[in-house]
C-alpha positions, 0 to 999 in steps of 0.5 A, a space after each residue: 167184768 170178766 178178766 178177758 174183757 179187762 185185758 182187752 179194754 185198755 188196748 181198745 181205749 188206747 186205740 180210741 184215743 189215737 186219732 190215727 186209728 179211727 174205728 170205722 164200724 160204729 155199730 160195734 162201739 154202739 154195742 160196747 156202750 150198750 154193754 158198759 151201760 148194762 154192767 154199770 146198772 148192775 154195779 157201782 159206777 165209782 167201783 167201775 171207774 176205780 177198777 177200769 180208769 180207761 173208761 174215762 178215756 173212752 168217754 172223752 173220745 165218744 163225747 165228740 159229736 163230730 167223730 161219731 154217728 148221732 146214735 153212738 153219741 146218744 148211747 155214749 151220753 147215756 153211759 156218761 149219765 150213769 157214770 155222773 161224769 161230764 155233767 156240763 155237756 148237755 149245755 152244748 149238746 142238748 140243742 143238737 140237731 140230731 134227736 138221738 143226741 138231744 134226747 140222751 143229753 136230756 136224759 144225762 141231765 136228769 140222771 146227774 140231777 138225781 145222783 147229785 140229790 141222792 144224799 142231801 135232799 133225801 135226808 132232808 126233805 124240807 131242804 130248799 133248792 138254794 141249799 142243794 149241791 152246786 151241781 144240782 143248782 146249775 142244772 135247775 138254773 139252766 132249766 129256768 133260763 130255758 123256760 124264760 127263753 123266747 125260743 121254742 126249741 129251748 122251752 121244749 127241751 127244758 119241758 122234756 127234762 122235767 117230764 123225764 125227771 117227774 116221770 122217773 124220780 119220786 123222791 121228796 125233792 121233786 115237790 121242792 123242784 115243782 114248787 120252784 118251777 111251776 110259776 114259770 111253767 104256768 107263765 107259758 100259758 099267757 103267751 099266744 100261741 102257747 109254745 111247746 104245747 105238746 111237751 107242756 101237756 106231757 109235763 103236766 100229765 107226768 106231774 099229775 101221775 107222780 105219787 109225790 105230787 098228785 097228793 100235795 097241795 102245790 097248785 097242780 089241779 089249778 094249773 091243769 084247769 088253767 091249761 085246759 082253758 088256754 089250749 086249743 081244742 086239738 092241743 087240749 084233747 090229749 090233756 083232757 084224756 090224760 086227766 080222765 085217765 087219772 085214778 084220783 082227780 077233783 071232780 070239777 076238773 074231771 067234768 071240765 076235761 070231759 067237756 073239752 073232749 066232748 065239744 066236737 061232738 056237741 058241735 056236730 049234734 048242734 049243727 045237724 039239729 039232732 034231738 034236743 035230748 041228745 044235745 042237752 046230755 052233751 051240754 050238761 057236762 059243763 063246757 062252754 058253748 063253742 060254734 062249729 065255725 070256731 071249732 071246725 073252721 076248715 076241712 083239715 081241722 075238722 078231720 083232724 080234730 074229729 079223728 082224735 076226739 073219736 080215738 080218745 073216746 074209744 080209748 076212754 070207754 072201757 076204762 073203769 074210771 070213765 065219767 059216770 054216768 056215761 053218755 051212751 045215747 048222745 055218743 051213739 047219736 053223734 057217731 051215727 050222725 058223723 057216719 051219715 055225713 061222711 056217706 052223704 046220706 045226712 040232710 043238714 038243716 042249717 048252714 053249719 051242717 052243710 059246711 060239715 057235710 062238705 068237709 066230711 063227705 067221702 072222708 075215709 079217715 073219719 069213717 074209720 075212726 067213727 066205725 072203730 068207736 061205734 064198735 066200742 060203743 057195742 059194749 054199752 046199751 042204748 035205746 032201741 031207736 038208736 040201736 036200730 039206727 046203728 044197724 041201719 048205718 052199718 047196712 048202709 056202709 056194707 052195701 054201699 059201692 062207695 065204701 073203701 076196703 079199709 072202711 068195709 072191714 071196720 064196718 064188718 068188725 063193728 057189725 059183729 060186735 053189735 051182733 054179739 051184744 044183741 040181747 038173746 031171745 029168752 030160753 035160747 042163745 039165738 039172735 034176737 028178732 031185730 038182729 035176725 031181721 038185720 042178718 036176713 038183709 045182710 046175707 044177700 049182700 055178702 055174696 056180692 062182697 065175696 065176688 068183689 074184684 078187690 081181694 081185700 074186700 073178699 078177704 074182709 067178707 070171709 073173716 066176717 063169715 068165719 066169725 059169724 059161723 063160729 059164734 052162731 053156727 049152731 043156732 037155727 035162725 042163722 043156719 036157715 038164713 045162711 043155707 038159703 044163701 049162695 054163701 057156702 058155695 061162694 066160699 068153697 070157690 074162693 079156695 082157688 082164689 088168686 090171692 093167697 090171703 083170700 085162699 087162707 081165709 076161705 080155708 078157715 071159713 070152709 073149716 068152720 062150715 064143715 064143722 058145723 054141718 053147713 057145707 051141703 051141696 044140692 047135688 047130694 043132700 042125703 049124703 053130706 058126709 060123702 060130699 065133705 070127703 072132697 073137702 078133706 082132699 082138697 085141703 090136703 091138696 092145698 097143703 101139699 101144692 099151694 105156693 104160698 104159706 098163708 093157705 098152708 097155715 090155715 089148713 094146718 089150723 083147720 086140721 088141728 081143730 078138726 082132730 081136736 073136735 072129732 070131725 067126721 072125716 077125722 074120726 073115720 080113720 084117725 091114724 091115716 089122717 094124722 100120718 098123711 098130714 104129718 108126712 106133708 107138714 114135715 116137708 114144708 118149708 114154712 116153719 109155722 106149718 111144721 110148728 102147727 104140725 107138732 101142735 096137731 101131733 100133741 093133740 093126737 098124743 093126748 087123745 091116744 094116751 087117754 087125756 081129755 080134750 074139748 070136742 065140737 057138740 056138732 061132730 058126727 063122732 066125738 073123740 072117746 078117751 082111750 080105755 086103760 091099757 099097757 103103755 106099750 100098746 098106747 104108743 103103737 098108734 104113735 109109732 104107726 103114724 111116724 109121730 116120733 120121726 116127725 118130732 125127732 127131726 123137728 127137734 133139730 130144726 133150723 127154726 128155733 120155735 119148731 125145735 122148742 115146740 118139739 122139745 116140749 113135746 118130747 119132755 111131755 111124752 117122756 113124763 107120761 112114760 116115766 112109770 113105764 118098765 116094760 121089757 128091755 130085751 137085749 134085741 132092742 139095744 142095737 136098734 136104740 143105738 141105731 136111732 141115737 146115731 141117726 139123731 146125731 147125724 141129723 143134729 150135724 145136718 144130714 137128715 137123709 136116712 128115715 128111721 122107719 117104724 119104731 117099737 114103743 120100747 125103743 122110743 122110751 129108751 131113746 127118750 130116757 137117753 136124751 138130755 132134753 132139758 139141756 137142749 131146752 136150755 140151749 134153745 132158750 138162749 140167744 142163738 148169737 149169744 157168742 157172736 154178741 158177747 162183750 169179748 167178741 165185741 172187743 176183738 172185733 173193734 181191735 181187729 179192724 185196726 190190726 191191734 190183734 194177731 191174725 189168729 186172735 180175731 173173733 171169726 164173727 
């Protein structure tokens, strides 16, 4: 603790101890407690108390629930735990109605327990709880009493404390603690219903993840198996997923957990009389047969359980420790069936199937969850007939007028993922025949979506189109299908959409179309380049005049990509293009536009200095690295496009990300010019001084006078005179580091009660 804070702290504690001087601003006290917590973590609690005994007075003050807000009290409890003081306060605060207070009290309990066992139990791993320090025994007795309670809140608190303990403490004494308490935990399963089931699942998974307990023979796996069979399907799902995500686990328990997770989908296949092979694949996982009426008794239960099951399986699918063999085919079949039940296109052949259809038809929640999982399943393979069904149900959702905007967005995303995973035709990277057939059926639908009265639908359609062009824009089959449709023309019309999100997506799509040579108008097919000039002008118009930031940002991203890839419109007169874009971007009020302007400037800088960059294979004129030349000559194009004025202004931008990006660009340029030893004539000295004076005025906030054209020698001299490293360090620090310093907080709090003189108060 620095001397200035040590001098202010006693006065603050005196104020806090005086009931006549309440501190009105709890926010300051909360920040101060957080600071105490930080310095406690970095040093010895005992030494801190010895040097600052007034801290105990502060703790005594803040441990009064009636005086402070719950959040501040929570901070104070956490601090008290770190100081191992007031160890019995949890007994009346753990049951506080505020979640902040109850949670902090539990953390205090865990911390005190860990501190009390640091010496004795660590030195003697075989030491039993009866030989533990009195403080630890009191805590264990309190937990046991809570676990035996008939009140669910008390059981929940005890389980949460144990979850935190086993999650953060991995010492040998935790095994002794679990052996003592596990019978009480297991006894909770004998109650109907099982109390605090969610907290019980959290505890058991915390124990299973503990490196001390998962490798010991303490009955953990048996308890987990017993819990899986006692909890309801909704409660057991998170436990089953957690078990399957464990790195090490008995195979029998994994099979049981997977069977629990798959039960709802098994019921769906059973109720809809799916192919016996699919049903057998899921039944073969070892779960007990459960009827649909039992598992999915009502619409709310059915929807909730199916959504959770699909979400759990989506999380499990990409993991290396997922069950093997993975039942890809039955999962595909069940997911497609659920989507058809939701759309009403399924034809149930049993009463159970009819109930399911009635529950699920038109259910957006289940549709979204099923489409998400269907997209994830694209990472695997499946029988051709099932993949055909996948594309059929996706096309059904994309064409249905009943599909909600969010469902359509999910359907577009799943469609792109399945098209990506389709096997490519041997010898080329084009879509396979089945995917091409699907695409020919889909493209007539896309114009309808681009003309939808709902802006979210138009936006989703444009995002899908942009992805498709980026992936297959160069493939003959896709190009023919796209050019034969109305999609390119409609996309261009959406540049003037009333909704800014749609305009931004249209800009991105048009940028892709133009880059791939897919923007050909019927009026002049023999001169596509001439027609595309108007797109550049239209995008510049959007950048200059659009009232919303999203379209302008999209234009800057397109322009940067065009410059990097050597787009025909850019390659024709690169300097003029860059100069116009930087001029407009420098005046934009959106910091992301200005930051993207610096990205474009960096691309131009790299190309001008001859550094290699990627280029688009369909660019009319791919970028060519500049031939070796004197550095001054290489810098002249940068000077002509006013790149340095743009970068120097951005260096003092009020938005820190812009200033940081400019600083990085100028540091990169200075490194590139490190070997430059060109003429430094006396004539350039006044100009250097003039530029430096202008930069000082800009830094002070006066950015009126432009720099004009700068000679390369002047630029190099200015770069070498600037402390760019120091500026980068200052930008990396928090802009409010002074205002939020501990000394400032102490001064603020004392100033609120008049304990400082007038000119001693921190202005912040």
